[in-house]
C-alpha positions in Angstrom: -20.5 -6.1 9.5 -20.3 -2.2 9.3 -18.4 -0.2 11.4 -19.0 3.2 10.4 -17.2 5.4 13.2 -14.2 3.5 12.1 -15.0 4.8 8.0 -15.7 8.3 9.9 -12.2 7.9 11.9 -10.4 7.0 8.9 -11.7 9.6 6.9 -10.9 11.7 9.2 -7.1 11.5 9.1 -7.2 11.2 5.4 -8.2 14.5 4.8 -5.5 16.0 7.5 -3.1 14.3 5.8 -4.3 15.1 2.4 -4.8 18.9 3.8 -1.0 18.9 5.4 0.1 18.3 1.7 -2.1 21.0 0.3 -4.0 17.8 -2.6 -7.3 18.4 -3.4 -9.9 15.0 -4.0 -12.2 14.1 -7.1 -14.5 11.7 -6.6 -16.9 9.9 -9.8 -19.1 7.6 -7.9 -21.6 4.6 -9.9 -22.4 2.1 -7.6 -22.0 3.9 -4.3 -23.5 6.9 -5.3 -21.6 9.4 -3.1 -21.0 7.0 -0.1 -17.8 8.3 -0.8 -17.9 11.7 -1.6 -20.4 11.9 1.8 -18.5 10.1 3.5 -15.4 12.5 3.1 -17.8 15.3 3.5 -18.9 14.8 7.2 -15.2 15.9 8.4 -15.2 19.5 9.2 -12.3 21.2 7.5 -13.1 18.8 4.6 -13.7 22.2 2.3 -9.8 22.4 2.0 -9.4 18.8 0.3 -12.6 17.5 -1.1 -13.0 19.7 -4.3 -16.0 17.8 -5.9 -18.0 14.4 -7.0 -20.0 12.8 -9.8 -22.8 10.4 -9.0 -22.9 9.3 -12.5 -24.6 6.2 -11.7 -25.9 6.5 -16.0 -24.4 5.8 -18.9 -25.6 8.9 -19.9 -24.3 11.1 -16.9 -20.9 8.9 -17.0 -20.2 10.6 -20.5 -22.1 14.2 -20.1 -20.6 15.0 -16.7 -17.4 13.2 -17.4 -16.9 12.4 -20.4 -16.1 8.6 -21.2 -16.3 8.1 -24.4 -20.1 6.4 -25.2 -17.7 3.7 -27.7 -16.0 2.6 -24.1 -19.6 2.3 -22.4 -20.3 -0.2 -25.6 -17.4 -2.0 -25.7 -16.6 -3.0 -22.3 -19.9 -2.2 -19.9 -20.4 0.3 -17.4 -18.8 -2.4 -14.6 -15.1 -2.3 -16.7 -11.7 -1.6 -15.8 -11.7 0.5 -19.2 -14.8 2.5 -17.4 -13.7 2.7 -14.2 -9.7 4.4 -15.7 -11.9 6.7 -17.6 -14.1 7.8 -15.2 -11.0 8.7 -12.6 -9.2 10.4 -15.7 -13.0 12.5 -16.7 -13.0 13.3 -12.9 -9.8 14.4 -12.8 -10.1 16.5 -16.2 -13.3 18.0 -15.2 -12.5 19.2 -12.0 -9.7 21.7 -10.0 -8.5 18.8 -7.8 -4.5 16.1 -8.0 -5.7 13.2 -7.3 -9.5 11.5 -8.4 -10.7 8.2 -7.9 -13.6 6.5 -9.5 -15.9 3.2 -8.6 -18.0 1.0 -10.9 -19.5 -2.2 -10.4 -22.1 -4.4 -9.6 -23.7 -3.8 -5.5 -26.7 -6.4 -6.2 -29.0 -7.5 -5.4 -29.5 -8.2 -8.8 -27.4 -6.8 -12.3 -24.9 -9.8 -12.1 -24.4 -12.1 -14.9 -20.8 -14.9 -14.8 -18.7 -12.8 -16.2 -20.0 -9.6 -14.0 -21.0 -11.3 -10.2 -22.7 -9.3 -7.9 -19.6 -7.3 -5.5 -17.8 -6.8 -8.2 -16.8 -3.4 -8.5 -13.8 -1.2 -10.6 -11.4 2.0 -8.9 -9.7 4.1 -11.3 -7.0 6.6 -9.7 -5.9 9.8 -11.6 -3.3 11.4 -10.1 -1.2 14.6 -11.7 1.7 13.6 -13.7 1.1 9.7 -12.7 -0.5 6.8 -14.8 -4.1 6.2 -14.3 -4.8 3.1 -12.4 -7.0 0.4 -11.6 -7.7 -2.0 -9.5 -10.8 -5.0 -9.4 -12.4 -6.6 -6.5 -14.5 -9.0 -6.4 -16.1 -8.8 -2.7 -18.5 -11.4 -0.8 -22.1 -11.1 -1.4 -22.8 -9.6 1.8 -26.1 -8.1 -0.4 -26.0 -4.5 -1.8 -25.3 -2.1 1.7 -22.5 -4.6 2.5 -20.9 -4.4 -0.8 -21.3 -0.8 -0.8 -19.4 -0.7 2.6 -16.5 -3.0 1.3 -16.4 -0.5 -1.5 -16.2 2.2 0.8 -13.5 0.5 2.9 -11.4 -0.6 -0.5 -11.6 2.9 -1.5 -10.4 4.0 1.9 -7.1 2.2 1.2 -6.6 3.3 -2.0 -7.0 7.1 -1.1 -4.3 5.9 2.0 -2.2 4.1 0.0 -1.7 7.2 -2.5 -0.9 9.5 0.6 2.1 7.3 2.0 3.5 7.7 -1.3 3.5 10.8 -1.6 
């Protein structure tokens, strides 16, 4: 189900590519609880690329650490495109990074609703001189670990797409 070695290899390649281009990364994570930051920083030499990671599991942390507006959290909920984009923008603004990626979702096993089921994950992406982007995924409910793994795979893909186009 999960191939951690392949994720580590993808992270190694990404860190190398970002280092070659002297691009720094920040992360803002909710449902993954810092797993993306952990994956990226397992790579030797990642300190040349990885600026910082924010684990903003609670709404208060999202607001206090990276400036997600309370009205967005109240109006749309933590698991929304609006909050994912605000998390990415906030991490970008509150860091020395050139790019920031955010992850917020429902990993389960509970917490899902009809409108926001377990497996719903939103990703935000903010980069210098670019409009903040968003991707929504509804992952198969393969359990908490499986959903978090799928979110890591998607986050790496977002970073890979960025580096391929820059």
